[in-house]
Structure formats: C-alpha cells, structure tokens
C-alpha positions in Angstrom: -35.8 -66.8 -127.5 -32.5 -66.8 -125.5 -30.5 -67.1 -128.7 -32.3 -64.2 -130.3 -31.7 -62.0 -127.3 -28.0 -62.9 -127.2 -27.7 -62.0 -130.9 -29.5 -58.7 -130.4 -27.3 -57.8 -127.4 -24.1 -58.7 -129.3 -25.2 -56.6 -132.3 -25.0 -59.5 -134.8 -27.9 -58.4 -137.0 -26.8 -54.8 -137.2 -23.3 -56.0 -138.1 -24.7 -58.2 -140.9 -26.7 -55.3 -142.3 -23.7 -53.0 -142.1 -21.5 -55.4 -144.0 -24.1 -56.3 -146.7 -22.6 -53.8 -149.1 -19.2 -52.2 -149.3 -19.0 -48.8 -147.7 -16.4 -46.4 -148.8 -14.0 -45.0 -146.1 -15.2 -41.5 -146.7 -18.9 -42.6 -146.2 -17.9 -44.5 -143.1 -16.1 -41.5 -141.6 -19.1 -39.3 -142.4 -21.5 -41.8 -140.7 -19.4 -41.9 -137.6 -19.2 -38.1 -137.4 -23.0 -37.8 -137.7 -23.5 -40.5 -135.0 -21.1 -38.6 -132.7 -22.9 -35.4 -133.2 -26.3 -37.1 -132.4 -24.8 -38.7 -129.3 -23.4 -35.3 -128.1 -26.7 -33.5 -128.8 -28.5 -36.2 -126.8 -26.1 -35.9 -123.9 -26.4 -32.1 -123.9 -30.1 -32.3 -123.9 -30.1 -34.6 -120.9 -27.8 -32.3 -119.0 -30.1 -29.3 -119.6 -33.1 -31.0 -118.0 
C-alpha cells in the first residue's frame, strides 16, 4: 500500500501512460496550453467566490 501511494504521489503511472505512444511536439504544446487555460479558469473561479 505504501509503495502504491508513493508511486501515485510521484506521478509514475501518469508518466508511463503519457510515454506509451510518441506525442508530436505540436500536440504536446497544444495539450500544455489547454491545461494552462483550465488551471487559470479554475483559479479565476475560486477568486470569484
């Protein structure tokens, strides 16, 4: 159980899933931009409350 929690905290599984297939640089950039927009929207929503 401890090992599983440590792996989860370190992001090992998400890293493996991300590297399973090659991702083109343009797709990687687009994914990062979308993630940044989601993060900004979430932060903005928390500030409005």
